[in-house]
C-alpha positions in Angstrom: 171.5 179.2 102.5 171.6 177.8 99.4 174.4 176.4 97.5 175.0 176.1 93.6 173.3 173.2 92.9 170.3 174.3 94.5 170.9 172.0 97.7 171.8 173.8 101.0 175.6 175.0 101.7 176.2 171.6 103.8 175.7 169.8 100.8 172.3 168.1 101.8 169.6 167.3 99.1 166.3 165.4 98.7 168.2 162.7 97.1 171.3 162.4 99.6 171.9 159.0 100.8 171.2 157.8 97.5 174.0 158.2 95.1 174.2 156.5 92.1 176.5 153.6 92.8 174.2 152.6 95.7 171.1 152.8 93.6 173.2 151.0 91.1 174.4 147.9 93.9 170.6 147.8 94.9 169.1 147.3 91.5 171.7 144.5 90.4 170.9 142.8 93.9 167.4 142.6 93.8 167.8 141.4 89.6 169.9 138.7 90.8 167.4 137.8 93.5 164.9 137.9 91.1 166.2 135.7 88.5 167.4 133.3 91.1 163.5 133.1 92.4 162.5 132.4 88.4 164.8 130.0 88.0 164.2 128.0 91.0 160.1 128.3 90.0 160.3 127.5 86.7 160.3 123.8 85.7 163.5 122.6 84.0 163.4 123.2 80.3 163.5 120.8 77.9 164.2 121.2 73.9 161.6 119.5 72.2 162.2 116.9 70.0 160.6 118.4 67.2 163.1 121.4 67.3 166.0 120.9 64.4 166.7 121.3 60.9 164.5 119.2 58.6 164.5 118.2 54.9 161.2 118.2 53.2 160.5 116.0 50.4 160.4 117.3 46.6 157.4 119.9 46.0 155.6 120.2 42.6 158.6 122.0 41.5 160.6 119.0 42.3 162.4 121.6 44.5 163.2 120.3 48.4 163.8 122.9 51.5 165.6 123.0 55.1 162.9 123.9 57.7 164.2 125.2 61.0 161.8 124.2 63.4 161.7 126.5 66.6 159.5 127.6 69.6 157.6 130.0 69.4 156.2 130.8 72.6 154.9 127.5 74.1 154.0 126.1 70.8 156.5 125.2 67.7 157.0 127.4 64.2 159.0 126.5 61.2 160.7 128.7 58.6 162.0 127.8 55.1 166.0 128.0 55.5 167.1 127.1 52.1 165.7 125.6 48.8 167.4 123.3 46.5 166.6 121.6 43.1 166.8 118.3 41.8 170.5 118.1 41.7 171.0 119.7 45.0 172.1 123.0 44.0 170.4 126.0 46.4 168.2 127.8 44.3 166.5 131.3 45.8 162.8 131.1 45.7 160.3 134.1 47.2 160.0 131.0 50.2 162.9 131.4 51.7 163.0 133.1 54.9 159.1 132.9 55.3 157.0 131.1 58.0 155.9 127.7 56.5 153.9 126.6 59.9 152.6 128.2 63.4 151.1 127.6 66.5 152.1 123.5 66.5 151.3 122.6 70.0 152.8 119.5 71.4 150.2 116.8 72.7 152.3 114.3 73.7 154.2 110.9 71.9 155.4 112.8 69.2 152.1 114.6 68.0 151.7 117.9 67.0 148.0 119.9 66.7 146.6 123.2 66.6 149.0 124.7 64.0 148.5 126.2 61.0 150.5 125.7 57.5 151.0 127.9 54.3 151.5 126.4 51.2 152.4 129.6 48.9 152.5 127.6 45.7 149.1 126.5 46.3 148.0 129.8 47.5 146.8 127.9 50.9 146.3 128.1 54.2 145.4 125.0 56.2 145.0 123.2 59.6 148.2 121.8 60.6 149.2 118.9 62.4 152.5 116.6 63.0 153.5 113.3 63.9 157.4 112.9 65.1 158.5 109.3 64.7 162.5 109.4 65.3 164.1 111.1 62.9 161.0 111.4 60.7 158.4 114.0 60.9 155.2 113.7 59.1 153.6 117.0 58.3 150.0 117.5 57.2 147.7 120.3 56.3 144.0 119.7 56.1 141.2 122.4 54.3 138.1 120.8 54.7 137.9 117.1 53.8 141.0 117.5 51.6 144.5 116.6 53.1 148.1 117.0 52.3 151.6 116.3 53.9 155.3 115.3 53.7 157.5 113.3 55.8 160.5 115.1 56.5 163.9 113.9 57.5 166.2 115.4 60.4 169.1 117.0 59.4 170.4 118.1 62.5 
């Protein structure tokens, strides 16, 4: 004998014993176990010392920028946060919000390599390296034999 919801009159259905509440509890239990296992197996994550906000030197237009250096997977990327004129007034430029460099891979001892830098004012992409010493970050881009660079100062 069939009931109104397709099951039999006694309330049995192919999903009996699997209530939503029961499935939710099992799901949460499994997810918690997986998270605990992942945390136990993963090495302690340590912030890369180059991560932070950096102030550039003045460019050709005498503008300085603040660059936000963050992890991008196993590498570092830098994005232009803000730009300032020679008097320190914030200015709007097309570069604010754009990625300046990417794929900077730590090599140890404050050295980073394998990255690409984009210099919009020169319409140029170049191979990039960085060298960290205390609160100074030397960022260099090379296109063929020609290299250019700046030393940035950590703001935070």
